[in-house]
N, C-alpha and C positions, 0 to 999 in steps of 0.2 A: 457564584459557584455554590453548589450545594455540598456541604461537608457532613458525612455520616460516620458514625462509629460502628464498627462491626468486629466480631470475635471470630476466631478460627471456626470454620464450619458454617458460618452464616453467609447470607447472600444479599444482593440487591438486584432489583429488576429494573431494566430500562425498557420502557414500553411493555409489550406483552410477550416479546420473543427474544430478549437479550438478558441473560442472567450472569452476574459477576459474583463468584464465590471466593471467600478467603480460604485457601487450601492449607496454607502453612504460614507460621510467623516464626522467624529466627532472628533474634537481635533486631537490627534496624531494617531487615528485609521481609517483605511480604510476598508470598506466592499467590497469584490470582488464577482462578480458573474461569474461562469465559465460554459460555455457550451462546452461539448466535447463528442465524441463518447463513448458509454458505455464500450468499450474495453480499454479505457485510464483510468488508476487509478490516482486519485488525492488525495494527502495527504498534510497536513501541514508539513513543513520540520522537525520539532521536532518529529512528529509521524513517519515519514518515516525513520528517523535515528534510532529510537527505534525498528522499524520493522527489519531493516538491522542488528542491534546489536543482536536481539533475534534469527534471522535466522542463524547468524554466530555461536552463542552459541549452537543452536540445531544441527547444522551440525558438530560441533566439539566434540560432546558427543561420547565417546567410547562405543561400543556395544559389549556385551559378546556373542560370537558365540554359546556357550553352552546354554545360556538363549534363544536365537532365536530357536535353535534346539528343546529345551524343549517345547517352546510355539507352534511350528509347530506340534510336536507329540501330545500335549494336544488337539490342534485343530482337528487333524485327529481322535483322540479317541472320542471327543465330537460328531463329525459328524457320526461316526459308531454307537454310542449309541442312536442316534435320530431316 
């Protein structure tokens, strides 16, 4: 892990297109400003970990093949009746 010291108003660059700035320091809290391309997702770590956890749970759900078949048939029937 790279550890850097920065003061309020200073920044670090990650690659050539991500800038992290120290916006404010109050007590033991630091406010960061992050400039990055729109295709880069940015989350607080605890939020990111929750997203990963929920994605794993969703991916592990067993799906009943008969239920899927029934849903497809109902969808086809609904299109025919329109």
